[in-house]
C-alpha positions as CSV (number, residue, x, y, z in Angstrom):
1,X,82.0,113.7,103.7
2,X,80.7,113.1,107.1
3,X,82.3,109.7,108.1
4,X,80.3,106.9,109.2
5,X,81.7,105.4,112.3
6,X,80.2,104.2,115.5
7,X,82.4,104.6,118.9
8,X,81.6,102.2,121.6
9,X,81.4,104.4,124.9
10,X,82.5,102.3,128.0
11,X,80.3,104.1,130.3
12,X,77.4,103.0,128.4
13,X,78.4,99.7,128.1
14,X,78.5,99.6,132.0
15,X,75.0,101.2,132.4
16,X,73.3,98.7,129.7
17,X,75.2,95.7,131.5
18,X,73.9,96.5,135.1
19,X,70.4,97.5,133.6
20,X,70.2,93.9,132.1
21,X,71.0,92.5,135.3
22,X,68.3,94.6,137.3
23,X,65.6,93.7,135.2
24,X,65.9,90.2,135.7
25,X,63.7,87.7,134.1
26,X,61.8,84.3,134.9
27,X,64.8,82.3,134.7
28,X,66.6,82.5,138.2
29,X,70.0,81.1,136.3
30,X,69.7,83.6,134.1
31,X,69.5,86.3,136.6
32,X,72.3,84.9,138.8
33,X,74.6,84.9,135.7
34,X,73.6,88.4,134.5
35,X,74.5,89.6,138.1
36,X,77.7,88.1,138.1
37,X,78.7,89.2,134.8
38,X,77.8,92.8,135.8
39,X,79.7,92.6,138.9
40,X,82.7,91.4,136.9
41,X,82.4,94.1,134.4
42,X,82.1,96.6,136.9
43,X,85.2,95.6,139.1
44,X,87.3,94.3,136.3
45,X,86.0,96.1,133.3
46,X,86.8,93.3,130.9
47,X,87.0,94.7,127.3
48,X,84.6,91.8,125.8
49,X,81.6,92.5,127.9
50,X,81.7,96.3,127.4
51,X,82.3,95.6,123.8
52,X,78.9,93.1,123.8
53,X,77.1,95.5,125.8
54,X,77.9,98.4,123.8
55,X,76.0,96.7,120.2
56,X,73.1,96.5,122.5
57,X,70.6,99.4,121.4
58,X,70.3,102.1,124.4
59,X,67.0,102.5,126.1
60,X,64.6,105.2,125.0
61,X,66.0,108.6,126.5
62,X,63.5,110.4,124.9
63,X,63.4,112.6,121.5
64,X,66.7,112.6,119.5
65,X,66.2,113.1,116.0
66,X,63.9,115.9,114.6
67,X,63.0,116.2,111.0
68,X,61.6,119.3,109.8
69,X,60.2,118.8,106.1
70,X,59.5,121.6,103.8
71,X,56.1,121.7,102.0
72,X,55.4,118.1,100.5
73,X,56.9,116.1,103.1
74,X,56.7,112.5,103.3
75,X,55.5,110.8,100.1
76,X,57.0,112.6,97.5
77,X,58.9,109.8,96.2
78,X,62.0,111.8,95.6
79,X,63.8,114.5,98.1
80,X,61.6,114.5,101.0
81,X,61.2,110.7,101.0
82,X,65.0,110.2,100.9
83,X,65.5,112.5,104.0
84,X,62.6,110.4,105.6
85,X,64.7,107.0,104.6
86,X,67.7,108.4,106.7
87,X,65.5,109.1,109.7
88,X,64.1,105.6,109.3
89,X,67.7,104.1,109.1
90,X,68.6,106.0,112.1
91,X,65.3,104.7,113.9
92,X,66.1,101.1,113.3
93,X,69.9,101.1,113.2
94,X,70.9,103.4,116.4
95,X,67.7,102.8,118.2
96,X,66.8,106.6,118.6
97,X,63.2,108.4,118.4
98,X,62.2,110.4,115.6
99,X,60.0,113.3,115.5
100,X,58.6,114.7,112.6
101,X,56.8,118.1,111.2
102,X,56.2,119.4,107.7
103,X,55.8,123.0,106.9
104,X,52.4,123.2,104.7
105,X,53.1,127.1,104.1
106,X,56.4,129.6,104.2
107,X,55.1,130.6,108.1
108,X,55.5,127.0,109.5
109,X,59.3,126.7,109.1
110,X,60.4,128.7,112.3
111,X,57.8,127.3,114.5
112,X,58.4,123.9,113.4
113,X,62.2,124.1,114.1
114,X,61.4,125.8,117.5
115,X,58.9,123.1,118.4
116,X,61.4,120.0,117.4
117,X,64.5,121.8,119.6
118,X,62.0,122.8,122.2
119,X,60.9,119.0,122.4
120,X,64.5,118.0,123.6
121,X,65.8,116.4,120.3
122,X,69.3,116.2,120.2
123,X,69.6,116.9,116.3
124,X,67.1,119.0,114.3
125,X,67.3,118.5,110.6
126,X,65.9,121.2,108.2
127,X,65.0,119.6,104.7
128,X,65.5,122.2,102.0
129,X,67.2,125.4,101.1
130,X,64.2,127.7,102.2
131,X,65.0,127.1,105.8
132,X,67.9,129.5,105.6
133,X,66.3,132.5,107.2
134,X,64.8,130.5,110.4
135,X,67.5,128.1,111.3
136,X,70.4,130.4,111.8
137,X,68.9,132.3,114.9
138,X,67.1,129.4,116.4
139,X,70.6,127.5,116.2
140,X,72.0,130.3,118.1
141,X,69.3,130.2,120.7
142,X,69.8,126.5,121.4
143,X,73.5,126.0,121.5
144,X,73.2,122.5,123.2
145,X,71.1,121.1,120.1
146,X,73.0,120.3,116.9
147,X,71.2,121.5,113.7
148,X,71.6,119.7,110.2
149,X,70.7,122.0,107.0
150,X,70.1,120.0,103.8
151,X,71.1,122.3,100.7
152,X,72.2,125.1,102.6
153,X,75.1,127.1,104.4
154,X,75.1,128.5,107.7
155,X,78.5,129.2,109.8
156,X,77.7,128.1,113.2
157,X,79.5,125.6,115.7
158,X,76.2,123.4,116.3
159,X,75.1,123.5,112.6
160,X,76.1,120.8,110.1
161,X,75.3,121.8,106.8
162,X,75.4,119.8,103.5
163,X,75.5,120.4,100.0
164,X,75.2,118.1,96.9
165,X,76.6,118.1,93.5
166,X,73.4,117.6,91.7
167,X,75.1,119.0,88.4
168,X,77.6,115.7,88.4
169,X,74.5,113.3,88.9
170,X,72.8,115.1,86.5
171,X,75.3,114.9,83.9
172,X,75.8,111.1,84.0
173,X,71.5,110.7,83.3
174,X,72.1,113.2,80.7
175,X,74.6,111.0,79.2
176,X,72.4,108.2,79.7
177,X,69.1,110.0,78.0
178,X,71.6,110.9,75.0
179,X,72.6,107.4,74.6
180,X,69.3,105.8,74.7
181,X,67.3,108.5,72.8
182,X,66.4,107.6,69.2
183,X,65.3,110.6,68.0
184,X,68.3,112.9,69.5
185,X,65.5,115.1,71.2
186,X,65.2,115.1,75.0
187,X,63.4,117.4,77.6
188,X,64.3,118.7,81.4
189,X,61.7,119.9,83.3
190,X,62.7,122.1,86.5
191,X,60.5,122.7,89.7
192,X,61.2,126.6,90.9
193,X,63.5,128.5,88.6
194,X,66.2,129.0,91.2
195,X,70.3,128.3,91.1
196,X,69.7,125.2,92.8
197,X,67.5,123.6,90.3
198,X,69.6,125.0,87.1
199,X,72.5,123.0,88.5
200,X,70.5,120.0,87.8
201,X,69.5,121.3,84.3
202,X,73.0,122.4,83.6
203,X,74.3,118.8,84.5
204,X,72.0,117.0,82.3
205,X,72.3,119.6,79.2
206,X,76.4,119.0,79.6
207,X,76.1,115.2,79.9
208,X,73.8,114.7,77.0
209,X,75.9,117.2,74.7
210,X,79.2,115.2,75.8
211,X,77.6,112.2,73.9
212,X,76.0,113.9,71.2
213,X,76.8,117.4,70.4
214,X,73.8,117.9,68.1
215,X,71.2,116.9,70.5
216,X,68.0,118.9,71.1
217,X,67.3,119.5,74.9
218,X,64.3,121.4,75.5
219,X,63.9,123.1,79.3
220,X,60.9,124.2,81.2
221,X,60.4,125.5,84.9
222,X,56.7,124.9,86.8
223,X,57.1,128.2,88.6
224,X,59.3,131.1,89.6
225,X,61.4,131.1,92.8
226,X,59.4,130.9,96.0
227,X,56.6,129.2,94.3
228,X,56.1,126.1,96.5
229,X,53.1,124.8,93.9
230,X,56.4,124.0,91.8
231,X,57.2,120.9,93.7
232,X,53.4,119.5,93.6
233,X,52.1,120.1,90.3
234,X,52.1,116.7,88.4
235,X,49.4,118.0,85.8
236,X,51.6,120.7,85.0
237,X,54.7,118.4,84.4
238,X,52.5,115.9,82.5
239,X,51.4,118.4,80.2
240,X,54.6,119.8,79.4
241,X,56.0,116.4,79.0
242,X,53.3,115.0,76.8
243,X,53.8,117.8,74.3
244,X,57.5,117.1,74.0
245,X,56.8,113.4,73.5
246,X,54.3,114.4,70.9
247,X,56.9,116.7,69.3
248,X,59.3,114.1,69.2
249,X,61.2,114.3,72.5
250,X,61.7,110.6,73.7
251,X,63.5,111.1,77.3
252,X,62.4,113.6,80.1
253,X,64.1,114.2,83.3
254,X,61.9,116.0,85.7
255,X,64.0,117.7,89.0
256,X,60.4,119.3,90.7
257,X,59.5,117.1,93.6
258,X,56.4,115.1,93.4
259,X,55.5,117.2,90.2
260,X,57.4,114.3,88.4
261,X,54.7,112.0,88.8
262,X,53.2,113.5,86.2
263,X,56.2,113.1,83.8
264,X,56.0,109.2,84.1
265,X,52.5,109.4,83.5
266,X,52.9,110.9,80.1
267,X,55.5,108.6,79.1
268,X,53.3,105.7,79.9
269,X,50.5,107.2,77.6
270,X,53.4,108.2,74.7
271,X,53.8,104.4,74.4
272,X,57.0,102.2,73.8
273,X,60.3,103.8,73.4
274,X,59.4,106.9,75.7
275,X,61.1,107.5,78.9
276,X,61.2,109.4,82.2
277,X,64.2,110.1,84.3
278,X,63.5,110.3,88.1
279,X,65.4,112.5,90.7
280,X,66.7,112.4,94.4
281,X,65.4,108.9,95.1
282,X,65.1,106.0,92.8
283,X,61.7,106.4,91.6
284,X,61.7,102.8,90.0
285,X,60.5,102.0,93.4
286,X,57.3,104.1,93.8
287,X,56.1,103.4,90.3
288,X,53.6,101.1,89.1
289,X,54.9,97.9,86.9
290,X,53.7,99.9,83.7
291,X,55.4,103.0,85.0
292,X,58.8,100.8,85.5
293,X,58.8,100.0,81.9
294,X,59.4,103.5,81.3
295,X,61.7,104.6,84.2
296,X,64.9,104.8,82.2
297,X,67.0,105.8,85.7
298,X,66.9,108.0,88.6
299,X,69.6,110.9,89.3
300,X,70.2,109.6,93.2
301,X,70.8,112.8,95.7
302,X,71.8,110.7,98.9
303,X,70.2,112.9,101.4
304,X,69.1,109.8,103.3
305,X,72.9,109.0,103.7
306,X,73.2,112.7,104.9
307,X,70.4,112.3,107.4
308,X,71.9,109.5,108.7
309,X,75.5,110.0,109.2
310,X,74.4,113.2,110.9
311,X,72.5,111.2,113.6
312,X,75.1,108.9,114.0
313,X,77.8,111.4,114.7
314,X,75.4,113.4,117.2
315,X,75.1,110.0,118.9
316,X,78.6,108.9,119.1
317,X,79.8,112.4,120.1
318,X,81.9,113.0,117.0
319,X,79.5,115.8,115.7
320,X,80.8,119.1,114.8
321,X,79.6,122.1,113.0
322,X,80.7,123.0,109.3
323,X,80.1,122.2,105.6
324,X,80.2,118.7,104.3
325,X,80.0,118.2,100.5
326,X,78.4,115.1,98.9
327,X,79.4,114.2,95.2
328,X,80.4,111.8,92.8
329,X,83.6,110.8,94.8
330,X,82.2,109.8,97.9
331,X,79.0,108.4,96.2
332,X,77.0,111.4,97.5
333,X,75.1,111.5,93.9
334,X,74.8,109.0,91.4
335,X,72.3,107.0,89.2
336,X,69.8,104.0,89.6
337,X,70.3,100.8,87.6
338,X,66.8,99.4,88.7
339,X,64.7,98.1,85.7
340,X,67.7,97.1,83.9
341,X,67.1,99.7,80.9
342,X,70.6,101.1,81.1
343,X,72.6,97.9,81.8
344,X,74.1,98.3,78.3
345,X,75.4,101.4,78.8
346,X,76.9,101.3,82.3
347,X,80.2,100.9,81.0
348,X,80.0,104.2,79.2
349,X,78.6,106.1,82.2
350,X,81.2,104.8,84.5
351,X,84.0,105.7,82.5
352,X,82.3,109.3,82.3
353,X,82.1,109.2,86.1
354,X,85.8,108.5,86.3
355,X,86.7,111.4,84.4
356,X,84.5,113.8,86.5
357,X,85.9,112.6,89.8
358,X,89.5,112.9,87.9
359,X,88.9,116.4,86.9
360,X,89.1,115.6,83.4
361,X,85.4,116.6,82.9
362,X,84.4,119.7,84.7
363,X,80.6,120.0,85.0
364,X,78.9,123.3,84.8
365,X,76.7,124.6,87.5
366,X,74.7,126.8,85.5
367,X,72.8,126.4,82.0
368,X,73.9,129.8,80.8
369,X,76.6,129.2,77.8
370,X,75.7,125.6,77.2
């Protein structure tokens, strides 16, 4: 996992201290004191003064972090919003400037990456697996820019790629579904029918069957590979979920971006005892109060952590190209407890989590054969 560590740079400390002295204020005593401190630091390089100055935010040096969203962008309540939170944290905690562009079609990905790199950003993050064809050549053409890729892999000295163990997090919410289900009948709705989303499905089914081998698990997808509408079709998700609820299912997990908003609507309309499970972000916090009563949990995919740590390492100079996995062992995936609906089963989920981390449970990455 990418380490979370900030390094104080002595040269930056000196620049900040001198800049503060030069700016002055309305207080002549303060001005004189600042000037003396700067002179003392420059001459004696006192460690305490360097450390104090290094903790102050750097002056705006222009663009730093460029975020290239795929279709859907901010506001989906799940995957893209998780990336957005990471950028927001980098902006607030690291004092860096953030630029964002959203792809509205397949043709936007390459020009968006090129635009963010050309704008002078030191780090450009491609949010989503679909940037694969565009990212490599652009990264090679801009060797002084670091590129981050969420959910992809490309070997390059300036490319930081991340992958998440979605199947492990999904195993735990599948176990939660089985433990809370009163009917022994649950469901899974995926976005595009691709290997990445099948990892969510596989983990969910495996977790549910680990608790109840006889449980019935329905599965459906909203689109084929390449069908971007699959991530923004809440009406379709609602129709599928409503049919399952009417047929006896009482918990439905949706891994389909913004389409999952339809599932929670169906759970509310189904009434008491019907649940929806969110994905990527803790969807409890984008639900209405009425919806929160039906949000059993959410599978957390810490894209926010990945984006923030990339920015942090590029800023402190420790960034390096390579592949960085996020899984249960480093809290790269997990489950939400907001609302308290699974408080009574957390001990059981934590026991399963420990078994996965220890290697006693091997979570499948494909639903075939389950």
